[in-house]
C-alpha positions in Angstrom: 12.7 28.3 -0.2 8.9 27.8 0.1 7.0 28.3 -3.2 3.9 30.2 -2.1 2.1 29.7 -5.4 2.8 26.0 -5.2 1.4 25.8 -1.7 -1.7 27.7 -2.8 -2.2 25.3 -5.7 -1.9 22.3 -3.4 -4.3 23.8 -0.9 -6.8 24.5 -3.7 -6.5 20.9 -4.8 -6.9 19.7 -1.2 -10.1 21.7 -0.9 -11.5 20.1 -4.1 -10.4 16.6 -2.8 -12.2 17.1 0.5 -15.4 18.4 -1.2 -15.4 15.2 -3.2 -14.2 12.5 -0.8 -16.0 14.0 2.3 -19.2 14.9 0.4 -21.2 12.7 2.7 -20.4 15.1 5.6 -23.2 17.6 5.1 -23.4 19.4 8.4 -22.1 22.9 8.7 -18.3 23.0 9.4 -17.6 19.3 9.0 -15.8 19.5 5.7 -13.9 22.5 7.0 -12.8 20.4 10.0 -11.8 17.6 7.6 -9.7 20.0 5.5 -8.1 21.4 8.7 -7.3 17.9 10.0 -5.8 16.7 6.7 -3.7 19.8 6.5 -2.4 19.2 10.0 -1.5 15.6 9.2 0.5 16.6 6.1 2.4 19.5 7.6 5.8 19.0 9.0 5.9 18.1 12.7 6.9 15.1 14.8 3.6 14.6 16.6 0.3 14.5 14.7 -2.2 14.4 17.6 -4.8 17.2 17.9 -3.0 19.6 20.2 0.3 20.0 18.4 -1.4 20.0 15.0 -3.7 22.8 16.2 -0.7 24.8 17.3 1.0 24.4 13.9 -2.2 25.4 12.2 -2.7 28.4 14.4 -6.0 26.9 15.3 -7.5 29.0 18.1 -9.6 26.2 19.5 -8.1 22.7 19.5 -11.2 21.6 21.4 -13.4 22.0 18.4 -11.0 19.8 16.4 -10.9 17.2 19.1 -14.7 17.3 19.3 -15.0 16.7 15.5 -12.6 13.7 15.8 -14.0 11.9 18.9 -17.6 13.1 19.4 -19.1 14.2 16.1 -21.4 11.4 14.8 -20.1 11.4 11.2 -20.0 8.0 9.4 -16.5 7.1 8.1 -17.9 4.4 5.8 -19.2 6.6 3.0 -15.9 8.5 3.1 -13.9 5.3 2.7 -16.2 4.1 -0.1 -15.7 7.4 -2.1 -11.9 7.3 -1.4 -11.7 3.6 -2.5 -13.5 4.3 -5.8 -11.4 7.4 -6.5 -8.1 5.6 -5.8 -9.1 2.5 -7.8 -9.5 4.7 -10.8 -6.2 6.4 -10.2 -4.1 3.4 -9.3 -5.6 0.7 -11.6 -4.6 -1.9 -9.0 -3.1 -5.3 -10.0 -4.0 -6.8 -6.6 -5.7 -6.3 -3.3 -3.7 -7.0 -0.2 -4.9 -7.9 3.3 -2.6 -7.2 6.2 -2.5 -5.9 9.8 -0.5 -3.4 11.8 0.0 -2.6 15.5 -0.5 0.6 17.5 1.5 0.4 20.8 -0.5 1.9 23.7 -0.1 2.4 27.4 -2.9 1.8 29.8 -6.0 -0.3 29.3 -8.8 2.1 28.6 -8.3 2.7 24.9 -10.6 0.5 22.7 -9.3 -3.1 22.2 -5.9 -2.4 23.9 -4.5 -5.7 25.2 -1.2 -7.6 25.5 -1.0 -9.3 22.1 1.5 -10.0 19.4 2.1 -7.4 16.7 4.7 -7.6 13.9 5.2 -3.8 14.4 7.1 -4.5 17.6 8.0 -8.1 16.8 6.8 -9.3 20.2 3.8 -9.4 22.6 3.2 -6.0 24.0 0.4 -3.6 25.0 -1.2 -2.5 21.8 -4.1 -2.2 19.4 -4.1 -4.2 16.1 -5.9 -3.3 13.0 -6.7 -5.4 9.9 -6.4 -3.3 6.7 -7.3 -3.8 3.0 -5.2 -2.1 0.3 -5.3 -1.5 -3.4 -1.9 -2.1 -4.9 0.1 -1.9 -8.1 3.9 -1.7 -8.7 3.6 2.1 -8.8 1.3 2.9 -5.9 -0.8 1.4 -3.1 -3.4 2.8 -0.6 -5.4 1.5 2.3 -9.1 1.6 1.7 -10.7 -0.2 4.6 -10.0 -0.8 8.3 -11.1 -3.1 11.1 -10.0 -2.7 14.7 -9.2 -6.2 16.0 -11.0 -7.0 19.2 -9.1 -9.4 21.6 -11.2 -11.9 23.5 -10.5 -10.0 26.7 -12.7 -7.2 25.3 -15.6 -9.5 24.3 -17.9 -10.1 27.3 -19.3 -13.2 25.6 -15.9 -14.9 25.0 -15.5 -16.3 28.5 -12.0 -14.7 28.7 -13.1 -11.1 29.4 -12.3 -9.3 32.7 -15.0 -8.4 35.1 -15.0 -4.7 34.2 -15.1 -5.2 30.4 -18.6 -3.9 30.0 -17.7 -0.7 31.8 -14.6 -0.3 29.7 -16.6 -0.8 26.5 -19.1 1.8 27.6 -16.4 4.3 28.3 -14.9 3.7 24.9 -18.3 3.8 23.1 -17.9 0.4 21.6 -21.1 -0.7 19.9 -22.9 -3.6 21.6 -22.8 -5.8 18.5 -19.0 -5.6 18.2 -17.4 -8.9 19.2 -14.2 -10.8 18.8 -13.5 -12.2 15.3 -10.3 -13.6 14.0 -8.3 -11.3 11.7 -8.9 -13.4 8.6 -12.7 -12.9 9.1 -12.1 -9.1 9.5 -10.2 -9.2 6.2 -13.1 -11.0 4.4 -15.5 -8.3 5.9 -13.3 -5.6 4.3 -13.4 -7.5 1.0 -17.2 -7.7 1.1 -17.5 -4.1 2.1 -15.3 -2.9 -0.7 -17.2 -5.0 -3.3 -20.5 -3.5 -1.9 -19.0 0.0 -2.7 -18.7 -0.9 -6.4 -15.0 -1.3 -6.4 -14.2 -4.0 -9.0 -13.0 -7.3 -7.7 -9.3 -7.8 -7.9 -7.4 -10.1 -10.3 -5.6 -11.5 -7.2 -5.6 -11.2 -3.5 -2.3 -11.3 -1.6 -1.7 -11.8 2.2 0.9 -13.0 4.6 0.9 -16.4 6.4 -1.3 -15.0 9.2 -4.1 -15.0 6.7 -2.9 -17.6 4.2 -2.7 -20.3 6.9 -6.5 -19.9 7.6 -8.3 -22.3 5.3 -11.5 -20.4 5.9 -9.9 -17.2 4.5 -8.5 -18.9 1.4 -11.7 -20.8 0.6 -13.8 -17.7 1.5 -11.9 -15.9 -1.4 -12.6 -18.8 -3.7 -16.3 -18.6 -2.8 -16.2 -14.9 -3.9 -14.4 -15.9 -7.2 -11.3 -14.0 -6.1 -8.0 -15.8 -7.0 -5.3 -15.5 -4.4 -1.5 -15.8 -3.9 -1.0 -16.0 -0.1 2.1 -16.8 1.9 1.8 -20.0 4.1 3.7 -21.7 6.9 6.1 -24.6 6.2 3.8 -27.1 8.0 0.7 -26.7 5.9 -0.2 -30.0 4.2 -0.6 -30.9 0.6 -0.9 -33.8 -1.8 0.3 -34.0 -5.4 -2.3 -32.6 -7.9 -2.4 -36.1 -9.5 -3.7 -37.7 -6.3 -7.2 -39.1 -6.7 -9.8 -40.5 -4.4 -10.6 -44.2 -4.7 -13.2 -46.3 -2.9 -11.8 -49.4 -1.1 -13.5 -52.7 -1.9 -16.5 -53.5 0.3 -15.9 -56.5 2.5 -19.6 -57.2 3.1 -19.7 -56.1 6.7 -20.3 -52.7 8.3 -20.9 -49.4 6.5 -19.7 -49.2 2.9 -16.3 -47.4 2.7 -16.2 -43.8 1.4 -13.8 -42.5 -1.3 -10.5 -41.5 0.1 -7.0 -40.5 -1.0 -4.6 -43.4 -1.0 -1.6 -41.4 0.4 -1.4 -39.3 3.6 -0.8 -35.6 3.2 2.8 -34.2 3.8 4.0 -30.7 4.7 4.8 -28.3 1.9 8.4 -28.4 3.0 8.6 -32.2 2.7 6.8 -32.1 -0.7 9.2 -29.6 -2.2 12.4 -31.1 -0.7 11.3 -34.4 -2.3 11.1 -32.6 -5.6 14.6 -31.2 -5.1 16.4 -27.9 -5.5 17.2 -28.7 -9.2 13.6 -27.9 -9.9 14.2 -24.3 -8.9 14.1 -21.7 -11.7 15.4 -18.2 -11.8 12.5 -15.8 -12.2 12.7 -12.0 -12.8 9.4 -10.4 -11.9 9.8 -6.6 -11.8 12.2 -3.7 -11.7 13.1 -2.7 -8.2 13.0 0.8 -6.7 16.7 1.1 -6.2 19.1 2.3 -8.9 22.1 0.3 -10.1 24.5 1.8 -12.7 21.8 4.3 -13.6 19.1 1.7 -14.1 16.5 0.2 -11.8 17.7 -3.1 -10.4 15.7 -6.1 -11.5 14.1 -8.2 -8.8 14.8 -11.9 -9.3 15.2 -15.1 -7.4 15.0 -18.9 -7.6 11.6 -20.5 -7.2 10.1 -24.0 -7.3 6.6 -24.5 -8.7 4.3 -27.5 -8.2 0.6 -28.2 -8.8 -0.8 -29.7 -5.6 -4.0 -30.3 -3.7 -4.6 -28.4 -0.4 -4.8 -31.0 2.4 -4.5 -29.1 5.7 -7.0 -29.9 8.4 -9.1 -26.8 7.7 -9.5 -27.7 4.0 -10.3 -31.3 4.8 -13.1 -30.0 7.1 -14.5 -27.6 4.5 -14.3 -30.0 1.6 -15.5 -33.1 3.5 -16.6 -35.8 1.0 -15.3 -33.7 -2.0 -12.1 -33.6 -4.0 -9.6 -31.3 -2.2 -9.0 -28.1 -4.3 -6.0 -27.9 -6.7 -3.7 -24.9 -6.7 -0.1 -23.7 -7.2 2.5 -24.4 -4.5 5.3 -21.9 -4.9 8.5 -21.7 -2.9 11.5 -19.4 -2.9 14.7 -21.5 -2.8 17.9 -19.3 -2.7 21.1 -20.7 -4.2 23.0 -22.7 -1.6 20.1 -22.9 0.9 19.4 -26.4 2.2 15.6 -25.8 1.8 13.1 -23.2 0.6 12.7 -20.1 2.7 9.2 -18.9 1.8 6.1 -20.7 0.6 2.9 -19.6 -1.1 -0.4 -21.1 -2.3 -2.1 -19.6 -5.4 -5.3 -20.3 -7.2 -4.3 -18.4 -10.3 -4.9 -20.5 -13.4 -2.6 -23.4 -14.2 -1.6 -21.6 -17.4 -0.3 -18.5 -15.6 3.2 -17.4 -16.5 5.7 -18.1 -13.7 6.8 -14.4 -13.5 3.1 -13.4 -13.1 2.8 -15.9 -10.2 5.8 -14.4 -8.4 4.6 -10.9 -9.1 1.3 -11.7 -7.5 2.9 -13.5 -4.5 5.3 -10.7 -3.9 2.8 -7.8 -4.2 2.8 -7.4 -0.4 6.0 -5.4 -0.6 4.1 -2.2 -1.3 2.2 -2.4 1.9 5.2 -1.8 4.0 5.6 1.5 2.2 2.0 2.3 3.1 2.5 1.6 6.8 5.8 3.5 6.9 4.3 6.6 5.4 1.1 6.3 7.4 3.0 6.0 10.7 6.1 8.2 10.3 4.7 10.9 8.0 1.0 11.1 8.7 0.6 10.2 12.4 -1.4 7.0 12.1 -0.4 5.8 15.5 -0.7 9.3 17.2 -4.4 9.2 18.1 -4.5 9.8 21.9 -8.3 9.6 22.4 -10.1 6.7 24.0 -13.2 6.5 21.8 -14.1 3.8 19.3 -15.6 6.4 16.9 -12.6 8.6 17.3 -10.2 5.9 16.3 -12.2 5.1 13.2 -12.4 8.8 12.3 -8.7 9.2 12.7 -7.6 6.3 10.6 -10.1 7.3 7.9 -8.7 10.9 7.8 -5.1 9.5 7.7 -6.0 7.3 4.8 -7.5 10.2 3.0 -4.3 12.3 3.5 -2.3 9.3 2.2 -4.7 9.1 -0.8 -4.3 12.8 -1.6 -0.5 12.5 -1.5 -0.6 9.4 -3.7 -2.7 11.4 -6.3 0.0 14.1 -6.2 2.8 11.6 -6.8 0.9 10.0 -9.7 0.3 13.4 -11.3 3.3 14.0 -13.6 2.5 17.8 -13.7 2.3 18.2 -9.9 5.6 19.3 -8.3 5.3 18.3 -4.6 7.6 20.5 -2.4 10.3 18.6 -0.5 
Protein backbone atom coordinates (compact mmCIF):
# COMPACT_ATOMS: atom_id res chain seq x y z
CA UNK A 1 0.00 0.00 0.00
CA UNK A 2 1.33 3.44 -0.96
CA UNK A 3 2.19 5.66 2.01
CA UNK A 4 0.92 9.06 0.86
CA UNK A 5 2.74 10.92 3.63
CA UNK A 6 6.02 9.25 2.71
CA UNK A 7 5.56 10.17 -0.94
CA UNK A 8 4.84 13.78 0.02
CA UNK A 9 7.96 13.82 2.18
CA UNK A 10 10.09 12.47 -0.68
CA UNK A 11 8.66 14.99 -3.13
CA UNK A 12 9.36 17.81 -0.70
CA UNK A 13 12.98 16.66 -0.37
CA UNK A 14 13.23 16.35 -4.16
CA UNK A 15 12.05 19.95 -4.56
CA UNK A 16 14.74 21.11 -2.11
CA UNK A 17 17.32 18.94 -3.91
CA UNK A 18 16.44 20.48 -7.29
CA UNK A 19 16.52 24.02 -5.90
CA UNK A 20 20.06 23.32 -4.66
CA UNK A 21 21.60 21.23 -7.46
CA UNK A 22 19.87 23.10 -10.30
CA UNK A 23 20.29 26.57 -8.77
CA UNK A 24 22.22 27.68 -11.87
CA UNK A 25 19.02 27.31 -13.96
CA UNK A 26 17.51 30.72 -13.32
CA UNK A 27 15.04 31.14 -16.18
CA UNK A 28 11.36 30.77 -15.38
CA UNK A 29 10.17 27.17 -15.45
CA UNK A 30 13.56 25.49 -15.84
CA UNK A 31 13.78 24.17 -12.29
CA UNK A 32 10.15 23.03 -12.50
CA UNK A 33 10.99 21.11 -15.70
CA UNK A 34 14.02 19.58 -13.95
CA UNK A 35 11.85 18.44 -11.04
CA UNK A 36 9.31 16.99 -13.46
CA UNK A 37 11.97 15.12 -15.43
CA UNK A 38 13.65 13.69 -12.30
CA UNK A 39 10.25 12.57 -11.01
CA UNK A 40 9.57 10.81 -14.31
CA UNK A 41 12.93 9.07 -14.19
CA UNK A 42 12.29 7.75 -10.67
CA UNK A 43 8.68 6.61 -11.17
CA UNK A 44 7.96 3.03 -12.10
CA UNK A 45 7.78 2.33 -15.81
CA UNK A 46 9.78 0.36 -18.31
CA UNK A 47 10.56 3.22 -20.69
CA UNK A 48 12.03 6.53 -19.49
CA UNK A 49 11.95 8.55 -22.70
CA UNK A 50 9.94 11.79 -22.74
CA UNK A 51 6.58 10.61 -24.14
CA UNK A 52 5.94 7.67 -21.75
CA UNK A 53 7.25 9.68 -18.79
CA UNK A 54 4.89 12.54 -19.64
CA UNK A 55 1.98 10.08 -19.76
CA UNK A 56 2.81 8.68 -16.32
CA UNK A 57 3.18 12.20 -14.94
CA UNK A 58 -0.14 13.32 -16.47
CA UNK A 59 1.93 15.97 -18.19
CA UNK A 60 -0.40 17.70 -20.64
CA UNK A 61 2.31 18.84 -23.02
CA UNK A 62 5.17 16.43 -23.53
CA UNK A 63 6.52 18.82 -26.19
CA UNK A 64 7.51 21.32 -23.50
CA UNK A 65 9.48 18.60 -21.68
CA UNK A 66 11.15 17.57 -24.93
CA UNK A 67 11.98 21.20 -25.69
CA UNK A 68 13.55 21.62 -22.24
CA UNK A 69 15.67 18.53 -22.82
CA UNK A 70 16.85 19.06 -26.39
CA UNK A 71 16.58 22.74 -27.25
CA UNK A 72 16.74 24.82 -24.07
CA UNK A 73 20.25 26.29 -23.76
CA UNK A 74 20.93 25.46 -20.11
CA UNK A 75 24.49 24.56 -19.20
CA UNK A 76 24.84 21.11 -17.56
CA UNK A 77 28.34 21.80 -16.20
CA UNK A 78 27.33 23.96 -13.18
CA UNK A 79 24.70 21.33 -12.33
CA UNK A 80 27.32 18.57 -12.41
CA UNK A 81 29.69 20.70 -10.34
CA UNK A 82 27.10 21.32 -7.62
CA UNK A 83 26.06 17.65 -7.63
CA UNK A 84 29.71 16.53 -7.38
CA UNK A 85 30.42 18.73 -4.36
CA UNK A 86 27.20 17.66 -2.66
CA UNK A 87 27.81 13.96 -3.24
CA UNK A 88 31.47 14.17 -2.18
CA UNK A 89 30.35 15.50 1.18
CA UNK A 90 27.73 12.74 1.54
CA UNK A 91 29.82 9.79 0.34
CA UNK A 92 33.31 10.73 1.60
CA UNK A 93 34.80 8.72 -1.29
CA UNK A 94 37.84 6.51 -0.87
CA UNK A 95 38.53 6.58 -4.62
CA UNK A 96 37.63 8.04 -7.97
CA UNK A 97 36.93 5.61 -10.78
CA UNK A 98 37.20 6.21 -14.53
CA UNK A 99 35.14 3.91 -16.75
CA UNK A 100 32.99 3.87 -19.87
CA UNK A 101 29.68 2.45 -20.96
CA UNK A 102 27.80 1.90 -24.22
CA UNK A 103 24.41 3.05 -25.52
CA UNK A 104 23.21 0.79 -28.33
CA UNK A 105 21.58 2.85 -31.11
CA UNK A 106 20.04 2.20 -34.50
CA UNK A 107 20.65 4.54 -37.41
CA UNK A 108 23.53 6.95 -37.91
CA UNK A 109 22.11 10.39 -37.13
CA UNK A 110 22.42 10.45 -33.33
CA UNK A 111 25.64 12.18 -32.16
CA UNK A 112 28.75 9.97 -32.28
CA UNK A 113 26.89 6.75 -33.14
CA UNK A 114 29.20 4.35 -34.96
CA UNK A 115 30.09 0.69 -35.17
CA UNK A 116 32.48 0.31 -32.26
CA UNK A 117 33.24 -2.00 -29.37
CA UNK A 118 31.37 -1.64 -26.12
CA UNK A 119 31.66 -3.86 -23.09
CA UNK A 120 27.92 -3.37 -22.55
CA UNK A 121 27.21 -5.61 -25.54
CA UNK A 122 30.55 -7.45 -25.42
CA UNK A 123 31.06 -6.92 -29.13
CA UNK A 124 31.34 -4.36 -31.94
CA UNK A 125 27.91 -2.90 -32.58
CA UNK A 126 26.15 0.32 -33.52
CA UNK A 127 26.34 2.45 -30.39
CA UNK A 128 27.46 5.55 -28.54
CA UNK A 129 30.15 5.26 -25.85
CA UNK A 130 30.57 7.59 -22.88
CA UNK A 131 33.53 7.97 -20.54
CA UNK A 132 32.42 8.59 -16.96
CA UNK A 133 34.04 9.66 -13.69
CA UNK A 134 32.65 8.35 -10.39
CA UNK A 135 33.11 9.01 -6.69
CA UNK A 136 33.23 5.68 -4.85
CA UNK A 137 33.38 4.17 -1.40
CA UNK A 138 32.44 0.69 -0.20
CA UNK A 139 28.99 1.99 0.77
CA UNK A 140 28.05 4.15 -2.24
CA UNK A 141 29.16 5.55 -5.57
CA UNK A 142 27.89 8.15 -8.03
CA UNK A 143 28.86 9.40 -11.50
CA UNK A 144 29.84 13.07 -11.47
CA UNK A 145 31.11 13.82 -14.97
CA UNK A 146 30.56 12.61 -18.52
CA UNK A 147 32.22 12.77 -21.95
CA UNK A 148 30.61 11.43 -25.12
CA UNK A 149 33.36 9.61 -27.01
CA UNK A 150 33.70 10.81 -30.60
CA UNK A 151 34.81 8.11 -33.07
CA UNK A 152 37.16 9.21 -35.82
CA UNK A 153 34.33 8.79 -38.33
CA UNK A 154 32.65 11.81 -36.69
CA UNK A 155 35.78 14.00 -36.79
CA UNK A 156 36.14 15.77 -40.15
CA UNK A 157 39.85 16.35 -39.50
CA UNK A 158 40.67 12.72 -38.75
CA UNK A 159 40.96 11.53 -42.35
CA UNK A 160 38.53 8.68 -41.55
CA UNK A 161 35.28 10.63 -41.66
CA UNK A 162 32.52 10.09 -44.21
CA UNK A 163 31.75 12.73 -46.82
CA UNK A 164 28.56 13.87 -45.07
CA UNK A 165 30.06 14.11 -41.57
CA UNK A 166 29.83 17.92 -41.43
CA UNK A 167 26.15 17.77 -42.32
CA UNK A 168 25.50 15.11 -39.67
CA UNK A 169 27.37 17.15 -37.07
CA UNK A 170 25.28 20.21 -37.93
CA UNK A 171 22.02 18.25 -37.60
CA UNK A 172 23.12 16.99 -34.17
CA UNK A 173 24.37 20.41 -33.04
CA UNK A 174 27.89 19.20 -32.27
CA UNK A 175 30.17 22.16 -31.45
CA UNK A 176 32.87 22.86 -34.04
CA UNK A 177 35.69 22.44 -31.52
CA UNK A 178 34.64 18.91 -30.53
CA UNK A 179 36.98 16.33 -32.05
CA UNK A 180 38.14 12.74 -31.59
CA UNK A 181 40.16 12.08 -28.43
CA UNK A 182 41.05 8.71 -26.93
CA UNK A 183 38.99 7.64 -23.92
CA UNK A 184 41.94 7.98 -21.53
CA UNK A 185 42.22 11.66 -22.52
CA UNK A 186 38.50 12.17 -21.90
CA UNK A 187 38.99 10.64 -18.45
CA UNK A 188 41.79 13.09 -17.64
CA UNK A 189 39.56 15.93 -18.84
CA UNK A 190 36.91 14.75 -16.37
CA UNK A 191 39.53 14.65 -13.60
CA UNK A 192 40.69 18.18 -14.37
CA UNK A 193 37.13 19.45 -14.51
CA UNK A 194 36.22 17.87 -11.17
CA UNK A 195 39.30 19.39 -9.55
CA UNK A 196 38.36 22.79 -11.00
CA UNK A 197 35.00 22.48 -9.24
CA UNK A 198 36.74 22.28 -5.88
CA UNK A 199 36.16 18.57 -5.37
CA UNK A 200 39.13 17.34 -3.28
CA UNK A 201 41.62 15.16 -5.14
CA UNK A 202 41.16 11.43 -4.50
CA UNK A 203 43.45 9.29 -2.41
CA UNK A 204 43.56 6.87 -5.34
CA UNK A 205 42.21 6.55 -8.89
CA UNK A 206 40.96 3.18 -10.17
CA UNK A 207 40.29 2.12 -13.77
CA UNK A 208 40.19 -0.95 -15.98
CA UNK A 209 42.83 -1.99 -18.51
CA UNK A 210 41.29 0.18 -21.22
CA UNK A 211 42.74 3.12 -19.26
CA UNK A 212 45.51 1.40 -17.32
CA UNK A 213 47.26 0.25 -20.49
CA UNK A 214 47.61 3.88 -21.63
CA UNK A 215 50.93 5.18 -20.31
CA UNK A 216 49.80 8.76 -20.95
CA UNK A 217 46.81 8.22 -18.64
CA UNK A 218 48.88 6.70 -15.83
CA UNK A 219 51.59 9.32 -15.98
CA UNK A 220 48.99 12.07 -16.42
CA UNK A 221 47.63 11.09 -13.02
CA UNK A 222 51.14 11.14 -11.56
CA UNK A 223 51.64 14.66 -12.95
CA UNK A 224 48.47 15.64 -11.07
CA UNK A 225 49.77 14.02 -7.83
CA UNK A 226 46.98 11.43 -7.91
CA UNK A 227 48.03 7.88 -6.95
CA UNK A 228 46.39 5.12 -8.94
CA UNK A 229 45.59 1.40 -8.87
CA UNK A 230 44.69 0.48 -12.44
CA UNK A 231 44.15 -2.84 -14.13
CA UNK A 232 46.53 -3.68 -17.00
CA UNK A 233 46.94 -6.28 -19.73
CA UNK A 234 49.27 -9.26 -19.33
CA UNK A 235 51.62 -7.98 -22.04
CA UNK A 236 52.62 -4.71 -20.37
CA UNK A 237 56.38 -4.67 -19.73
CA UNK A 238 58.29 -4.16 -16.48
CA UNK A 239 61.73 -4.44 -14.91
CA UNK A 240 62.53 -5.32 -11.29
CA UNK A 241 62.54 -2.27 -9.02
CA UNK A 242 66.21 -2.97 -8.27
CA UNK A 243 67.16 -2.43 -11.92
CA UNK A 244 69.46 0.53 -12.40
CA UNK A 245 70.84 2.38 -15.39
CA UNK A 246 74.51 2.13 -16.14
CA UNK A 247 76.67 3.81 -18.76
CA UNK A 248 78.72 1.47 -20.98
CA UNK A 249 82.42 2.24 -21.23
CA UNK A 250 83.34 4.68 -24.00
CA UNK A 251 85.41 3.02 -26.73
CA UNK A 252 86.79 6.31 -28.00
CA UNK A 253 84.83 6.37 -31.24
CA UNK A 254 81.45 7.81 -32.13
CA UNK A 255 79.03 9.46 -29.71
CA UNK A 256 79.42 8.72 -26.04
CA UNK A 257 77.02 6.01 -24.84
CA UNK A 258 74.00 7.00 -22.76
CA UNK A 259 72.89 5.36 -19.51
CA UNK A 260 70.68 2.33 -20.06
CA UNK A 261 69.22 -0.61 -18.20
CA UNK A 262 71.29 -3.74 -18.51
CA UNK A 263 68.36 -6.12 -18.95
CA UNK A 264 65.47 -6.06 -21.41
CA UNK A 265 61.95 -5.56 -20.07
CA UNK A 266 59.66 -8.59 -19.75
CA UNK A 267 55.87 -8.85 -19.64
CA UNK A 268 54.17 -8.67 -16.27
CA UNK A 269 53.06 -12.26 -16.79
CA UNK A 270 56.63 -13.47 -17.33
CA UNK A 271 57.87 -11.47 -14.36
CA UNK A 272 55.34 -12.92 -11.93
CA UNK A 273 55.55 -16.49 -13.19
CA UNK A 274 59.29 -16.27 -12.60
CA UNK A 275 58.57 -15.24 -9.01
CA UNK A 276 56.29 -18.25 -8.64
CA UNK A 277 52.86 -18.97 -7.19
CA UNK A 278 54.40 -19.60 -3.75
CA UNK A 279 54.69 -15.83 -3.45
CA UNK A 280 50.90 -15.53 -3.46
CA UNK A 281 49.33 -14.44 -0.18
CA UNK A 282 45.70 -14.67 0.90
CA UNK A 283 44.29 -11.18 1.42
CA UNK A 284 40.89 -10.24 2.83
CA UNK A 285 40.01 -6.70 1.83
CA UNK A 286 36.35 -6.02 2.69
CA UNK A 287 32.99 -7.50 3.66
CA UNK A 288 30.89 -8.45 0.66
CA UNK A 289 27.29 -7.46 -0.05
CA UNK A 290 25.95 -11.03 0.20
CA UNK A 291 24.96 -12.71 3.45
CA UNK A 292 26.37 -16.05 4.61
CA UNK A 293 25.09 -17.61 7.86
CA UNK A 294 23.60 -14.27 8.81
CA UNK A 295 26.86 -12.38 8.26
CA UNK A 296 28.30 -10.51 5.29
CA UNK A 297 30.67 -12.77 3.41
CA UNK A 298 34.29 -11.61 3.50
CA UNK A 299 35.93 -10.90 0.16
CA UNK A 300 39.31 -12.59 -0.09
CA UNK A 301 41.72 -14.04 -2.65
CA UNK A 302 45.34 -14.92 -3.30
CA UNK A 303 47.60 -12.17 -4.64
CA UNK A 304 51.24 -11.66 -5.58
CA UNK A 305 52.94 -8.32 -4.93
CA UNK A 306 56.17 -7.04 -6.45
CA UNK A 307 57.95 -3.71 -6.70
CA UNK A 308 58.79 -3.02 -10.34
CA UNK A 309 59.72 -0.31 -12.81
CA UNK A 310 57.24 0.42 -15.58
CA UNK A 311 58.92 -0.37 -18.90
CA UNK A 312 56.21 -0.36 -21.58
CA UNK A 313 56.84 1.56 -24.79
CA UNK A 314 54.66 4.49 -23.72
CA UNK A 315 56.56 4.90 -20.46
CA UNK A 316 59.93 4.64 -22.18
CA UNK A 317 58.86 7.40 -24.56
CA UNK A 318 57.61 9.68 -21.77
CA UNK A 319 60.62 9.08 -19.49
CA UNK A 320 63.29 9.16 -22.19
CA UNK A 321 66.68 9.72 -20.56
CA UNK A 322 65.27 9.29 -17.03
CA UNK A 323 64.83 6.45 -14.57
CA UNK A 324 61.62 4.59 -15.33
CA UNK A 325 59.05 5.06 -12.55
CA UNK A 326 58.78 2.54 -9.74
CA UNK A 327 55.42 1.17 -8.59
CA UNK A 328 53.54 -1.86 -7.29
CA UNK A 329 52.75 -4.77 -9.59
CA UNK A 330 49.83 -6.77 -8.19
CA UNK A 331 48.32 -9.96 -9.59
CA UNK A 332 45.45 -12.17 -8.53
CA UNK A 333 46.55 -15.82 -8.61
CA UNK A 334 43.71 -18.21 -7.68
CA UNK A 335 44.63 -21.53 -6.05
CA UNK A 336 45.35 -24.19 -8.67
CA UNK A 337 45.56 -21.71 -11.55
CA UNK A 338 48.69 -22.09 -13.73
CA UNK A 339 49.16 -18.32 -13.90
CA UNK A 340 47.67 -15.09 -12.54
CA UNK A 341 44.28 -14.02 -13.87
CA UNK A 342 44.33 -10.22 -13.32
CA UNK A 343 47.08 -7.63 -13.07
CA UNK A 344 47.29 -4.09 -11.68
CA UNK A 345 49.86 -1.31 -11.39
CA UNK A 346 49.69 1.03 -8.43
CA UNK A 347 51.64 4.10 -7.37
CA UNK A 348 50.40 3.96 -3.78
CA UNK A 349 53.39 4.22 -1.40
CA UNK A 350 55.72 1.25 -0.94
CA UNK A 351 54.64 1.11 2.72
CA UNK A 352 50.93 0.63 1.88
CA UNK A 353 49.29 -2.37 3.57
CA UNK A 354 48.54 -5.22 1.17
CA UNK A 355 44.83 -5.23 2.03
CA UNK A 356 44.65 -1.50 1.23
CA UNK A 357 46.33 -2.11 -2.12
CA UNK A 358 43.72 -4.73 -3.02
CA UNK A 359 40.87 -2.59 -1.75
CA UNK A 360 42.01 0.21 -4.05
CA UNK A 361 42.55 -2.10 -7.04
CA UNK A 362 39.11 -3.67 -6.58
CA UNK A 363 37.21 -0.40 -6.09
CA UNK A 364 35.75 -0.63 -9.60
CA UNK A 365 33.15 -3.16 -8.38
CA UNK A 366 30.88 -0.32 -7.29
CA UNK A 367 30.66 1.15 -10.77
CA UNK A 368 28.81 -1.84 -12.18
CA UNK A 369 26.13 -1.10 -9.56
CA UNK A 370 25.97 2.49 -10.84
CA UNK A 371 25.55 1.45 -14.47
CA UNK A 372 22.92 -1.16 -13.58
CA UNK A 373 20.79 1.35 -11.70
CA UNK A 374 21.36 4.14 -14.22
CA UNK A 375 20.30 1.94 -17.12
CA UNK A 376 17.65 -0.40 -15.76
CA UNK A 377 16.07 1.89 -13.18
CA UNK A 378 16.64 5.45 -14.38
CA UNK A 379 16.56 5.22 -18.17
CA UNK A 380 20.13 6.27 -18.93
CA UNK A 381 20.02 4.65 -22.38
CA UNK A 382 16.44 5.70 -23.19
CA UNK A 383 17.18 9.12 -24.69
CA UNK A 384 15.67 9.09 -28.18
CA UNK A 385 16.69 12.55 -29.38
CA UNK A 386 19.43 13.35 -31.87
CA UNK A 387 20.95 16.44 -30.29
CA UNK A 388 24.37 16.77 -28.68
CA UNK A 389 22.97 19.14 -26.05
CA UNK A 390 19.99 16.86 -25.41
CA UNK A 391 22.23 13.88 -24.71
CA UNK A 392 24.30 15.88 -22.21
CA UNK A 393 21.16 17.26 -20.55
CA UNK A 394 19.69 13.75 -20.25
CA UNK A 395 22.76 12.11 -18.67
CA UNK A 396 23.09 15.03 -16.23
CA UNK A 397 19.45 14.69 -15.16
CA UNK A 398 19.83 10.91 -14.81
CA UNK A 399 22.96 11.42 -12.67
CA UNK A 400 21.03 13.88 -10.50
CA UNK A 401 18.21 11.35 -10.00
CA UNK A 402 20.82 8.73 -9.08
CA UNK A 403 22.40 11.18 -6.64
CA UNK A 404 19.04 11.91 -4.98
CA UNK A 405 18.31 8.20 -4.52
CA UNK A 406 21.82 7.66 -3.14
CA UNK A 407 21.24 10.39 -0.55
CA UNK A 408 17.98 8.68 0.44
CA UNK A 409 19.76 5.35 0.91
CA UNK A 410 22.51 6.96 2.99
CA UNK A 411 19.98 8.65 5.27
CA UNK A 412 19.19 6.16 8.06
CA UNK A 413 15.96 8.04 8.90
CA UNK A 414 14.56 7.93 5.37
CA UNK A 415 12.33 4.96 4.58
CA UNK A 416 12.30 4.60 0.80
CA UNK A 417 9.15 2.86 -0.46
CA UNK A 418 9.71 -0.41 -2.32
